[in-house]
TORFI-196277 format. One record per residue (C-alpha): residue number from 1; residue in one letter; x, y, z. Coordinates in Angstrom, 2 decimals. Layout:
REM residues N
+-----+---------+---------+---------+---------+
! num ! residuo !       u !       v !       w !
+-----+---------+---------+---------+---------+
! NUM !       a !       X !       Y !       Z !
...
+-----+---------+---------+---------+---------+
END
This chain:
REM residues 448
+-----+---------+---------+---------+---------+
! num ! residuo !       u !       v !       w !
+-----+---------+---------+---------+---------+
!   1 !       m !   12.55 !   -8.04 !   14.23 !
!   2 !       s !   10.25 !  -11.16 !   14.62 !
!   3 !       v !    8.97 !  -12.28 !   18.06 !
!   4 !       g !   11.55 !  -15.00 !   18.11 !
!   5 !       q !   14.33 !  -12.56 !   17.46 !
!   6 !       s !   13.00 !  -10.29 !   20.18 !
!   7 !       q !   12.99 !  -13.06 !   22.58 !
!   8 !       r !   16.64 !  -14.10 !   21.93 !
!   9 !       a !   17.66 !  -10.44 !   22.15 !
!  10 !       a !   16.13 !  -10.22 !   25.72 !
!  11 !       v !   17.98 !  -13.20 !   27.23 !
!  12 !       g !   19.29 !  -11.32 !   30.06 !
!  13 !       f !   15.78 !   -9.37 !   30.86 !
!  14 !       i !   14.60 !   -9.20 !   34.41 !
!  15 !       d !   11.03 !   -8.32 !   34.78 !
!  16 !       v !   10.58 !   -4.98 !   36.93 !
!  17 !       q !    8.92 !   -6.64 !   39.82 !
!  18 !       e !   11.57 !   -9.37 !   40.07 !
!  19 !       a !   14.40 !   -6.52 !   39.74 !
!  20 !       h !   12.65 !   -4.65 !   42.68 !
!  21 !       d !   12.43 !   -7.85 !   44.74 !
!  22 !       q !   16.05 !   -8.60 !   44.18 !
!  23 !       g !   17.07 !   -4.99 !   45.20 !
!  24 !       l !   18.23 !   -4.30 !   41.64 !
!  25 !       l !   15.98 !   -1.22 !   41.22 !
!  26 !       p !   16.03 !    1.59 !   43.86 !
!  27 !       t !   12.88 !    1.41 !   46.00 !
!  28 !       a !   12.15 !    5.00 !   45.73 !
!  29 !       a !   11.75 !    4.57 !   41.78 !
!  30 !       v !    8.88 !    2.09 !   42.24 !
!  31 !       s !    7.56 !    1.94 !   45.69 !
!  32 !       s !    5.06 !    4.96 !   45.28 !
!  33 !       e !    3.69 !    3.03 !   42.24 !
!  34 !       l !    3.55 !   -0.56 !   43.54 !
!  35 !       g !    0.08 !   -1.58 !   44.39 !
!  36 !       n !   -1.21 !    1.77 !   43.12 !
!  37 !       s !   -2.62 !    2.46 !   39.66 !
!  38 !       d !   -4.12 !    5.76 !   40.57 !
!  39 !       t !   -2.50 !    7.70 !   37.76 !
!  40 !       l !   -4.53 !    9.89 !   35.20 !
!  41 !       h !   -4.12 !    7.33 !   32.39 !
!  42 !       d !   -4.76 !    4.51 !   34.72 !
!  43 !       q !   -8.01 !    5.99 !   35.90 !
!  44 !       r !   -9.11 !    6.41 !   32.24 !
!  45 !       v !   -8.29 !    2.77 !   31.67 !
!  46 !       n !  -10.31 !    1.78 !   34.51 !
!  47 !       e !  -13.24 !    3.77 !   33.24 !
!  48 !       v !  -13.19 !    2.12 !   29.89 !
!  49 !       h !  -13.52 !   -1.28 !   31.63 !
!  50 !       g !  -16.32 !   -0.37 !   34.04 !
!  51 !       e !  -16.64 !    0.65 !   37.44 !
!  52 !       r !  -15.28 !   -2.69 !   38.92 !
!  53 !       a !  -11.96 !   -2.49 !   36.90 !
!  54 !       s !  -10.43 !   -0.77 !   39.89 !
!  55 !       h !  -11.88 !   -2.67 !   42.75 !
!  56 !       q !   -9.32 !   -2.72 !   45.49 !
!  57 !       d !  -10.18 !   -6.17 !   46.62 !
!  58 !       d !   -9.00 !   -7.79 !   43.42 !
!  59 !       a !   -5.38 !   -8.74 !   43.11 !
!  60 !       i !   -3.14 !   -7.19 !   40.67 !
!  61 !       c !   -2.81 !   -9.24 !   37.47 !
!  62 !       e !   -0.07 !  -11.87 !   37.29 !
!  63 !       k !    0.26 !  -11.11 !   33.45 !
!  64 !       s !   -1.35 !   -8.31 !   31.27 !
!  65 !       l !   -1.41 !   -6.71 !   28.03 !
!  66 !       t !   -2.48 !   -3.10 !   27.61 !
!  67 !       f !   -3.56 !   -1.81 !   24.20 !
!  68 !       t !   -2.68 !    2.01 !   23.63 !
!  69 !       m !   -5.08 !    3.41 !   21.14 !
!  70 !       e !   -2.60 !    6.13 !   20.14 !
!  71 !       s !   -1.70 !    6.25 !   16.36 !
!  72 !       a !   -0.26 !    8.71 !   14.08 !
!  73 !       d !   -2.66 !    7.15 !   11.54 !
!  74 !       a !   -5.73 !    9.43 !   10.81 !
!  75 !       g !   -7.97 !    6.33 !   10.09 !
!  76 !       m !   -9.65 !    3.97 !   12.38 !
!  77 !       g !   -9.38 !    0.79 !   10.50 !
!  78 !       k !   -5.42 !    0.14 !   11.42 !
!  79 !       t !   -6.19 !    0.75 !   15.07 !
!  80 !       l !   -9.40 !   -1.31 !   15.02 !
!  81 !       l !   -7.58 !   -4.32 !   13.39 !
!  82 !       g !   -4.66 !   -3.97 !   15.74 !
!  83 !       l !   -6.94 !   -3.85 !   18.97 !
!  84 !       w !   -8.60 !   -7.00 !   17.89 !
!  85 !       m !   -5.40 !   -8.87 !   17.08 !
!  86 !       a !   -3.81 !   -7.69 !   20.44 !
!  87 !       y !   -6.87 !   -9.05 !   22.38 !
!  88 !       g !   -6.70 !  -12.48 !   20.50 !
!  89 !       l !   -3.00 !  -12.51 !   21.38 !
!  90 !       a !   -3.82 !  -11.62 !   25.18 !
!  91 !       r !   -6.18 !  -14.31 !   25.24 !
!  92 !       e !   -3.85 !  -16.88 !   23.69 !
!  93 !       e !   -1.11 !  -15.94 !   26.12 !
!  94 !       g !   -3.10 !  -15.95 !   29.26 !
!  95 !       r !   -2.90 !  -12.29 !   29.77 !
!  96 !       a !   -5.46 !   -9.94 !   31.16 !
!  97 !       f !   -6.31 !   -7.21 !   28.60 !
!  98 !       f !   -6.92 !   -3.42 !   29.21 !
!  99 !       i !   -7.47 !   -0.63 !   26.79 !
! 100 !       d !   -5.83 !    2.99 !   27.22 !
! 101 !       d !   -7.68 !    5.46 !   25.28 !
! 102 !       s !   -6.27 !    8.34 !   26.97 !
! 103 !       n !   -4.43 !    9.82 !   23.81 !
! 104 !       w !   -6.68 !    8.44 !   21.04 !
! 105 !       a !   -7.27 !   10.88 !   18.18 !
! 106 !       y !  -10.95 !    9.71 !   18.05 !
! 107 !       g !  -11.72 !   10.54 !   21.72 !
! 108 !       k !  -13.02 !    7.95 !   24.31 !
! 109 !       y !  -13.42 !    4.08 !   23.44 !
! 110 !       d !  -16.95 !    4.07 !   25.28 !
! 111 !       t !  -18.14 !    6.65 !   22.83 !
! 112 !       f !  -18.08 !    4.17 !   19.97 !
! 113 !       f !  -18.28 !    0.64 !   21.84 !
! 114 !       r !  -19.67 !   -1.04 !   24.78 !
! 115 !       s !  -17.29 !   -1.69 !   27.74 !
! 116 !       p !  -14.74 !   -4.47 !   26.92 !
! 117 !       p !  -14.81 !   -7.76 !   28.99 !
! 118 !       l !  -13.77 !   -6.96 !   32.64 !
! 119 !       p !  -10.63 !   -8.70 !   33.77 !
! 120 !       p !  -10.73 !  -10.68 !   36.99 !
! 121 !       c !   -7.69 !   -8.73 !   38.36 !
! 122 !       r !   -6.45 !   -5.16 !   38.77 !
! 123 !       l !   -4.44 !   -3.09 !   36.21 !
! 124 !       p !   -0.53 !   -3.36 !   37.22 !
! 125 !       p !    1.29 !   -0.23 !   38.21 !
! 126 !       a !    2.41 !    1.90 !   35.44 !
! 127 !       t !    6.05 !    1.22 !   36.13 !
! 128 !       q !    5.73 !   -2.48 !   35.47 !
! 129 !       r !    4.06 !   -2.06 !   32.00 !
! 130 !       l !    6.69 !   -2.33 !   29.34 !
! 131 !       p !    6.57 !   -2.36 !   25.46 !
! 132 !       c !    9.32 !   -4.92 !   25.27 !
! 133 !       p !   10.54 !   -7.44 !   25.48 !
! 134 !       h !    7.55 !   -9.56 !   24.40 !
! 135 !       r !    8.02 !  -11.99 !   27.38 !
! 136 !       t !    7.57 !   -9.18 !   29.95 !
! 137 !       r !    4.84 !   -9.80 !   32.36 !
! 138 !       h !    2.98 !   -6.73 !   31.70 !
! 139 !       l !    3.11 !   -5.87 !   27.94 !
! 140 !       v !    2.11 !   -2.64 !   26.15 !
! 141 !       v !    1.06 !   -2.66 !   22.72 !
! 142 !       s !    0.51 !    0.27 !   20.14 !
! 143 !       s !    0.77 !    0.93 !   16.55 !
! 144 !       s !    4.42 !    1.82 !   17.17 !
! 145 !       t !    5.23 !   -1.80 !   18.25 !
! 146 !       y !    3.22 !   -3.91 !   16.07 !
! 147 !       q !    6.26 !   -5.12 !   14.01 !
! 148 !       w !    7.82 !   -6.70 !   17.23 !
! 149 !       v !    4.47 !   -7.75 !   18.78 !
! 150 !       f !    3.00 !   -9.47 !   15.81 !
! 151 !       g !    6.37 !  -10.22 !   14.22 !
! 152 !       n !    6.11 !  -12.67 !   11.26 !
! 153 !       l !    2.39 !  -12.30 !   11.05 !
! 154 !       i !    3.11 !   -9.02 !    9.32 !
! 155 !       e !    3.29 !   -9.82 !    5.59 !
! 156 !       t !    5.47 !   -8.44 !    2.73 !
! 157 !       r !    3.88 !   -8.05 !   -0.68 !
! 158 !       s !    6.97 !   -9.79 !   -2.14 !
! 159 !       h !    6.13 !  -12.92 !   -0.20 !
! 160 !       e !    4.83 !  -15.86 !   -2.08 !
! 161 !       q !    1.13 !  -15.68 !   -1.44 !
! 162 !       h !   -0.16 !  -19.19 !   -1.85 !
! 163 !       s !    2.66 !  -21.11 !    0.25 !
! 164 !       h !    1.59 !  -23.39 !    3.13 !
! 165 !       r !    3.65 !  -21.20 !    5.42 !
! 166 !       q !    2.12 !  -17.87 !    4.16 !
! 167 !       r !   -1.43 !  -19.49 !    4.63 !
! 168 !       t !   -0.70 !  -20.64 !    8.06 !
! 169 !       r !    0.44 !  -17.20 !    9.01 !
! 170 !       k !   -2.59 !  -15.56 !    7.65 !
! 171 !       l !   -4.99 !  -18.26 !    9.37 !
! 172 !       r !   -3.36 !  -17.27 !   12.67 !
! 173 !       a !   -3.58 !  -13.37 !   12.12 !
! 174 !       f !   -7.20 !  -13.90 !   11.31 !
! 175 !       s !   -7.92 !  -16.17 !   14.18 !
! 176 !       l !   -6.50 !  -13.57 !   16.64 !
! 177 !       a !   -8.36 !  -10.64 !   15.08 !
! 178 !       r !  -11.46 !  -12.76 !   14.92 !
! 179 !       a !  -11.29 !  -13.33 !   18.70 !
! 180 !       g !  -10.93 !   -9.64 !   19.31 !
! 181 !       h !  -13.96 !   -8.98 !   17.04 !
! 182 !       d !  -16.16 !  -11.30 !   18.89 !
! 183 !       a !  -15.31 !   -9.90 !   22.24 !
! 184 !       l !  -14.94 !   -6.19 !   21.41 !
! 185 !       f !  -16.97 !   -5.29 !   18.26 !
! 186 !       h !  -20.34 !   -4.17 !   20.12 !
! 187 !       l !  -21.40 !   -0.65 !   19.41 !
! 188 !       s !  -22.40 !    1.68 !   22.33 !
! 189 !       d !  -26.00 !    2.48 !   22.92 !
! 190 !       t !  -25.69 !    5.65 !   20.87 !
! 191 !       d !  -25.78 !    3.78 !   17.52 !
! 192 !       a !  -26.90 !    0.53 !   18.62 !
! 193 !       e !  -30.75 !    1.15 !   18.40 !
! 194 !       y !  -30.27 !    2.77 !   14.87 !
! 195 !       l !  -28.17 !   -0.44 !   13.74 !
! 196 !       s !  -30.90 !   -2.76 !   15.12 !
! 197 !       t !  -33.57 !   -0.89 !   13.13 !
! 198 !       r !  -31.30 !   -0.89 !    9.87 !
! 199 !       l !  -30.61 !   -4.71 !   10.25 !
! 200 !       e !  -34.31 !   -5.31 !   10.60 !
! 201 !       e !  -35.00 !   -3.50 !    7.20 !
! 202 !       l !  -32.49 !   -5.71 !    5.65 !
! 203 !       d !  -34.03 !   -8.86 !    7.17 !
! 204 !       s !  -37.33 !   -7.76 !    5.31 !
! 205 !       v !  -35.46 !   -7.95 !    2.14 !
! 206 !       h !  -34.19 !  -11.38 !    2.92 !
! 207 !       s !  -37.90 !  -12.50 !    4.12 !
! 208 !       k !  -38.95 !  -11.78 !    0.67 !
! 209 !       g !  -36.12 !  -14.08 !   -0.83 !
! 210 !       g !  -34.04 !  -11.09 !   -1.83 !
! 211 !       l !  -30.46 !  -10.87 !   -1.47 !
! 212 !       t !  -28.33 !   -7.97 !    0.11 !
! 213 !       i !  -24.85 !   -7.28 !   -1.40 !
! 214 !       g !  -22.40 !   -4.88 !    0.44 !
! 215 !       l !  -20.07 !   -2.55 !   -1.50 !
! 216 !       h !  -17.05 !   -0.88 !    0.27 !
! 217 !       v !  -15.20 !    1.73 !   -1.88 !
! 218 !       r !  -12.38 !    3.36 !   -0.40 !
! 219 !       r !  -10.83 !    6.41 !   -2.06 !
! 220 !       g !   -9.05 !    9.34 !   -0.55 !
! 221 !       d !   -5.48 !    8.77 !    0.30 !
! 222 !       r !   -5.62 !    4.96 !    0.17 !
! 223 !       h !   -4.82 !    3.73 !   -3.19 !
! 224 !       p !   -4.92 !    0.20 !   -4.55 !
! 225 !       w !   -2.10 !   -2.29 !   -4.75 !
! 226 !       e !   -3.01 !   -3.33 !   -8.16 !
! 227 !       a !   -0.46 !   -1.78 !  -10.48 !
! 228 !       q !   -2.66 !   -0.19 !  -13.18 !
! 229 !       y !   -4.74 !    1.64 !  -10.43 !
! 230 !       s !   -1.93 !    2.37 !   -8.08 !
! 231 !       d !   -2.02 !    6.04 !   -8.77 !
! 232 !       s !   -5.75 !    6.27 !   -9.07 !
! 233 !       y !   -8.63 !    4.00 !   -7.87 !
! 234 !       i !  -10.41 !    0.89 !   -8.93 !
! 235 !       p !  -13.23 !    1.92 !  -11.28 !
! 236 !       p !  -16.73 !    1.77 !   -9.88 !
! 237 !       s !  -17.75 !   -0.73 !  -12.83 !
! 238 !       t !  -15.53 !   -3.24 !  -11.22 !
! 239 !       y !  -17.52 !   -3.25 !   -8.03 !
! 240 !       s !  -20.89 !   -3.03 !   -9.83 !
! 241 !       n !  -20.00 !   -5.77 !  -12.34 !
! 242 !       t !  -19.08 !   -8.17 !   -9.46 !
! 243 !       a !  -22.38 !   -7.28 !   -7.72 !
! 244 !       q !  -24.27 !   -8.13 !  -10.79 !
! 245 !       s !  -22.32 !  -11.26 !  -11.27 !
! 246 !       i !  -23.27 !  -12.44 !   -7.74 !
! 247 !       l !  -26.95 !  -11.63 !   -8.43 !
! 248 !       i !  -26.96 !  -13.56 !  -11.61 !
! 249 !       d !  -25.18 !  -16.56 !  -10.13 !
! 250 !       h !  -27.73 !  -16.70 !   -7.32 !
! 251 !       f !  -30.98 !  -16.12 !   -9.08 !
! 252 !       n !  -30.13 !  -17.35 !  -12.67 !
! 253 !       p !  -27.50 !  -20.07 !  -12.42 !
! 254 !       s !  -28.47 !  -21.66 !  -15.69 !
! 255 !       n !  -28.14 !  -18.38 !  -17.24 !
! 256 !       t !  -31.56 !  -18.66 !  -18.95 !
! 257 !       t !  -32.82 !  -15.67 !  -21.20 !
! 258 !       v !  -36.00 !  -15.33 !  -19.21 !
! 259 !       l !  -36.19 !  -15.70 !  -15.47 !
! 260 !       p !  -38.88 !  -17.59 !  -13.89 !
! 261 !       q !  -41.45 !  -15.31 !  -12.12 !
! 262 !       e !  -40.37 !  -16.36 !   -8.61 !
! 263 !       a !  -36.60 !  -15.81 !   -9.33 !
! 264 !       s !  -37.57 !  -12.43 !  -10.90 !
! 265 !       s !  -39.49 !  -11.41 !   -7.92 !
! 266 !       r !  -36.68 !  -12.17 !   -5.57 !
! 267 !       l !  -34.07 !  -10.51 !   -7.72 !
! 268 !       s !  -36.39 !   -7.38 !   -7.68 !
! 269 !       a !  -36.35 !   -7.44 !   -3.92 !
! 270 !       s !  -32.56 !   -7.62 !   -3.56 !
! 271 !       k !  -30.67 !   -4.51 !   -2.54 !
! 272 !       t !  -27.05 !   -3.43 !   -3.15 !
! 273 !       l !  -25.69 !   -1.55 !   -0.26 !
! 274 !       l !  -22.87 !    0.99 !   -0.75 !
! 275 !       a !  -20.44 !    2.70 !    1.72 !
! 276 !       s !  -17.56 !    4.99 !    0.84 !
! 277 !       d !  -15.56 !    7.62 !    2.20 !
! 278 !       d !  -16.17 !    9.77 !   -1.05 !
! 279 !       p !  -19.76 !   11.23 !   -0.93 !
! 280 !       e !  -19.79 !   11.72 !   -4.78 !
! 281 !       i !  -19.25 !    8.16 !   -5.38 !
! 282 !       y !  -23.03 !    7.58 !   -4.80 !
! 283 !       s !  -24.08 !    9.57 !   -7.89 !
! 284 !       t !  -21.65 !    7.78 !  -10.39 !
! 285 !       p !  -23.60 !    6.27 !  -13.37 !
! 286 !       e !  -22.39 !    2.59 !  -12.50 !
! 287 !       f !  -24.11 !    2.82 !   -9.09 !
! 288 !       t !  -27.20 !    4.88 !   -9.97 !
! 289 !       s !  -28.16 !    2.51 !  -12.68 !
! 290 !       m !  -28.19 !   -0.45 !  -10.00 !
! 291 !       s !  -30.51 !    1.54 !   -7.65 !
! 292 !       i !  -27.69 !    1.58 !   -5.01 !
! 293 !       e !  -28.71 !    2.32 !   -1.38 !
! 294 !       r !  -26.58 !    3.76 !    1.23 !
! 295 !       a !  -25.46 !    1.21 !    3.72 !
! 296 !       q !  -26.63 !    3.58 !    6.28 !
! 297 !       s !  -28.04 !    7.10 !    6.47 !
! 298 !       h !  -27.72 !    7.80 !   10.17 !
! 299 !       i !  -24.39 !    9.85 !    9.74 !
! 300 !       l !  -23.37 !   11.21 !    6.38 !
! 301 !       l !  -20.05 !   12.67 !    5.17 !
! 302 !       a !  -20.87 !   15.55 !    3.10 !
! 303 !       s !  -19.42 !   16.77 !   -0.13 !
! 304 !       k !  -18.78 !   20.64 !   -0.73 !
! 305 !       a !  -21.88 !   20.89 !   -3.05 !
! 306 !       s !  -24.04 !   19.19 !   -0.35 !
! 307 !       l !  -22.96 !   21.63 !    2.28 !
! 308 !       d !  -23.43 !   24.71 !    0.21 !
! 309 !       a !  -26.98 !   23.44 !   -0.78 !
! 310 !       a !  -27.58 !   22.56 !    3.02 !
! 311 !       l !  -25.95 !   25.31 !    4.66 !
! 312 !       p !  -25.54 !   28.34 !    2.64 !
! 313 !       d !  -25.20 !   30.68 !    5.48 !
! 314 !       s !  -21.81 !   30.30 !    7.22 !
! 315 !       a !  -23.41 !   31.41 !   10.38 !
! 316 !       n !  -25.53 !   28.27 !   10.53 !
! 317 !       p !  -24.56 !   25.76 !   13.23 !
! 318 !       l !  -22.04 !   22.92 !   12.20 !
! 319 !       i !  -24.46 !   20.16 !   13.01 !
! 320 !       s !  -28.25 !   19.82 !   12.29 !
! 321 !       h !  -29.96 !   19.06 !   15.49 !
! 322 !       d !  -33.24 !   18.15 !   13.86 !
! 323 !       p !  -34.07 !   14.67 !   15.31 !
! 324 !       r !  -36.01 !   13.67 !   11.94 !
! 325 !       e !  -33.08 !   14.12 !    9.92 !
! 326 !       p !  -29.84 !   11.95 !    9.95 !
! 327 !       a !  -26.88 !   13.72 !   11.53 !
! 328 !       f !  -25.36 !   15.88 !    8.74 !
! 329 !       t !  -22.10 !   17.33 !    9.57 !
! 330 !       k !  -20.15 !   20.19 !    8.28 !
! 331 !       f !  -16.81 !   19.12 !    9.14 !
! 332 !       v !  -14.42 !   21.79 !    7.89 !
! 333 !       e !  -14.65 !   25.42 !    6.74 !
! 334 !       p !  -17.60 !   26.07 !    4.14 !
! 335 !       n !  -15.43 !   25.76 !    1.07 !
! 336 !       v !  -14.06 !   22.26 !    1.93 !
! 337 !       g !  -15.93 !   19.06 !    1.85 !
! 338 !       w !  -15.07 !   15.39 !    1.58 !
! 339 !       e !  -14.75 !   15.15 !   -2.09 !
! 340 !       g !  -12.42 !   12.49 !   -3.26 !
! 341 !       g !  -12.69 !   10.60 !    0.08 !
! 342 !       f !  -11.09 !   10.45 !    3.41 !
! 343 !       f !   -7.56 !   12.34 !    3.52 !
! 344 !       a !   -5.53 !   12.52 !    6.65 !
! 345 !       s !   -4.97 !   16.24 !    6.13 !
! 346 !       i !   -8.67 !   17.00 !    5.99 !
! 347 !       f !   -9.17 !   14.86 !    9.25 !
! 348 !       w !   -6.46 !   16.55 !   11.35 !
! 349 !       g !   -7.99 !   19.93 !   10.48 !
! 350 !       l !  -11.54 !   19.19 !   11.68 !
! 351 !       g !  -12.85 !   21.95 !   13.97 !
! 352 !       n !   -9.79 !   24.20 !   13.60 !
! 353 !       a !  -10.05 !   27.07 !   11.19 !
! 354 !       a !   -6.22 !   27.23 !   10.72 !
! 355 !       e !   -5.78 !   23.65 !   10.52 !
! 356 !       g !   -8.62 !   23.55 !    8.13 !
! 357 !       r !   -6.90 !   25.95 !    5.84 !
! 358 !       a !   -3.89 !   23.85 !    5.86 !
! 359 !       a !   -5.82 !   20.83 !    5.10 !
! 360 !       a !   -7.67 !   22.44 !    2.21 !
! 361 !       r !   -3.87 !   22.98 !    0.94 !
! 362 !       g !   -2.78 !   19.74 !    1.75 !
! 363 !       l !   -0.27 !   21.02 !    4.14 !
! 364 !       r !   -1.27 !   18.93 !    7.16 !
! 365 !       e !   -0.53 !   15.31 !    6.92 !
! 366 !       e !    0.65 !   14.47 !   10.43 !
! 367 !       r !   -1.11 !   14.31 !   13.55 !
! 368 !       p !   -1.18 !   17.99 !   15.37 !
! 369 !       e !    0.82 !   18.25 !   18.44 !
! 370 !       t !   -1.78 !   20.41 !   20.17 !
! 371 !       k !   -4.53 !   18.91 !   22.05 !
! 372 !       p !   -7.82 !   18.70 !   20.24 !
! 373 !       s !  -10.77 !   20.75 !   21.15 !
! 374 !       e !  -14.00 !   19.53 !   22.34 !
! 375 !       e !  -15.40 !   20.58 !   18.96 !
! 376 !       t !  -12.81 !   18.82 !   17.06 !
! 377 !       l !  -13.24 !   15.64 !   19.11 !
! 378 !       k !  -16.95 !   15.68 !   18.42 !
! 379 !       l !  -16.48 !   16.10 !   14.68 !
! 380 !       r !  -14.09 !   13.16 !   14.65 !
! 381 !       e !  -16.47 !   11.33 !   16.69 !
! 382 !       y !  -19.14 !   11.56 !   13.99 !
! 383 !       v !  -16.65 !   10.40 !   11.26 !
! 384 !       g !  -15.61 !    7.23 !   13.53 !
! 385 !       r !  -19.35 !    6.45 !   14.06 !
! 386 !       a !  -20.28 !    6.69 !   10.59 !
! 387 !       y !  -17.37 !    4.34 !    9.61 !
! 388 !       l !  -18.39 !    1.87 !   12.32 !
! 389 !       l !  -21.97 !    1.92 !   11.37 !
! 390 !       d !  -20.91 !    1.13 !    7.55 !
! 391 !       l !  -18.86 !   -1.72 !    8.57 !
! 392 !       k !  -21.76 !   -3.33 !   10.78 !
! 393 !       v !  -24.25 !   -2.91 !    7.99 !
! 394 !       l !  -22.07 !   -4.15 !    5.32 !
! 395 !       g !  -20.97 !   -7.03 !    7.33 !
! 396 !       a !  -24.59 !   -8.19 !    7.62 !
! 397 !       a !  -25.30 !   -8.37 !    3.88 !
! 398 !       r !  -26.18 !  -11.87 !    3.18 !
! 399 !       g !  -25.04 !  -11.87 !   -0.31 !
! 400 !       g !  -21.41 !  -10.98 !    0.74 !
! 401 !       v !  -19.28 !   -7.91 !    0.56 !
! 402 !       i !  -17.01 !   -6.56 !   -2.26 !
! 403 !       c !  -14.11 !   -4.41 !   -1.41 !
! 404 !       g !  -10.44 !   -3.86 !   -2.11 !
! 405 !       v !   -8.04 !   -5.38 !    0.45 !
! 406 !       s !   -5.54 !   -2.50 !    0.27 !
! 407 !       s !   -7.97 !   -0.63 !    2.43 !
! 408 !       f !   -8.15 !   -1.51 !    6.22 !
! 409 !       g !  -11.98 !   -1.27 !    6.06 !
! 410 !       c !  -11.89 !   -4.35 !    3.62 !
! 411 !       r !   -9.59 !   -6.28 !    5.91 !
! 412 !       v !  -11.78 !   -5.42 !    9.01 !
! 413 !       l !  -14.80 !   -6.52 !    6.94 !
! 414 !       g !  -13.08 !   -9.94 !    6.14 !
! 415 !       v !  -12.82 !  -10.31 !   10.01 !
! 416 !       v !  -16.47 !   -9.54 !   10.50 !
! 417 !       r !  -17.51 !  -12.00 !    7.71 !
! 418 !       g !  -15.37 !  -14.72 !    9.21 !
! 419 !       w !  -12.98 !  -17.28 !    7.77 !
! 420 !       q !  -15.61 !  -19.39 !    6.00 !
! 421 !       d !  -16.31 !  -16.40 !    3.95 !
! 422 !       v !  -12.74 !  -15.07 !    3.32 !
! 423 !       n !  -11.55 !  -18.75 !    2.79 !
! 424 !       g !   -7.93 !  -17.78 !    3.03 !
! 425 !       d !   -7.66 !  -17.02 !   -0.65 !
! 426 !       g !  -10.17 !  -14.47 !   -1.51 !
! 427 !       k !  -12.52 !  -16.98 !   -3.19 !
! 428 !       g !  -15.06 !  -17.29 !   -0.26 !
! 429 !       e !  -18.50 !  -16.41 !   -1.35 !
! 430 !       g !  -19.00 !  -13.86 !    1.53 !
! 431 !       w !  -16.09 !  -11.51 !    0.97 !
! 432 !       r !  -14.56 !  -10.73 !   -2.43 !
! 433 !       n !  -11.47 !   -8.85 !   -3.05 !
! 434 !       v !  -11.44 !   -6.69 !   -6.21 !
! 435 !       d !   -7.88 !   -5.46 !   -5.66 !
! 436 !       r !   -5.74 !   -7.76 !   -7.85 !
! 437 !       g !   -2.52 !   -6.39 !   -6.16 !
! 438 !       w !   -2.94 !   -9.18 !   -3.58 !
! 439 !       d !   -4.73 !  -12.37 !   -3.49 !
! 440 !       g !   -7.25 !  -12.76 !   -0.73 !
! 441 !       w !   -7.21 !  -11.64 !    2.86 !
! 442 !       v !   -4.30 !   -9.96 !    4.64 !
! 443 !       g !   -3.95 !   -8.47 !    8.20 !
! 444 !       f !   -0.87 !   -6.19 !    8.24 !
! 445 !       v !    1.53 !   -5.56 !    5.55 !
! 446 !       d !    4.93 !   -4.07 !    6.23 !
! 447 !       e !    4.31 !   -0.89 !    3.97 !
! 448 !       d !    0.93 !    0.00 !    5.83 !
+-----+---------+---------+---------+---------+
END
């Protein structure tokens, strides 16, 4: 159902506050909540937005949008893209924007990000916040309601991809997401210092005339849309060849046999940065021959071989506390690493021996119903922080980023780069899609 259909279906809808004012709702059902946002969830929302978010002198918002960071999806990319688009939609519709992370699989929002912009008004009572219809004063958005909230902005792979209508939809979805990116994509102090140092290192490459190129290689349980690789993965050579092509076009546009000394020096100073959910991808011949460098080494996902070498004794602590070393985390049981990439089954099994055994056998694909332990949340936190740092560093590569648009990480990177790089059809210089199952950037697809 599109937004337009949702509006037509809600012709007889009366907002909660109006229904209360007209005596259509029993006073007892709402009076205890009106003017009072002091529920556990609401306290957490106010904590996310800072100490003034619950200031009693502020009036309750006339219109609002609350984004609930609750998803059955183990990955962070889908939530991140939805969060940004929801922020853009709230700004477009003149709604105050709030974030509810009280049931987020990764823990607390402010573990990863700085506090979002502070609304000029107070969070409305819980009884007035509704997931539908769209025209309600106080809208609640979560991954379960994307199809109604974003309506025809959600693409279908069978759609004509180069029509004027499709391009218009794509530009609007991108604009919403970019507004959210600009306002919200600021890492917390936990990782901001490392990020600043890492970006300074990349700036030194640029100061020597070199180029930095980012590669994002998603594996695990996310397969390409391109038909010939739909049951496997895009070959590493596709990424490496594209990176080499960018370097040649930049430093040797005339395709001369011998590079001038200055161009050769600048080419030698260039770096290719790689981020992947599969720790074994870094040692593939296609990448080792290019002197690939990790996008960031602050937090690493480990393979079984690395874990066995680094922590052979199962009695060793799960996380290295040596401040001289990057955070090196043993996420699951000793005999299970991240070989092959990010799988939901392994993510849901983090920090839980029973769940870990189920994960190793591929038996846990859905989010567990039990509340995660502190250890589990800490391990998930490391996964999320590593992912966000990868995105931040790759997004800053001046020579552009190469990725497959079937992954949410690639779509998020497109937003990070900006419309001028995406260019709407995948031919922008700063963002290159190597998954030929789709031309160019896309936000949400109905099969996500």
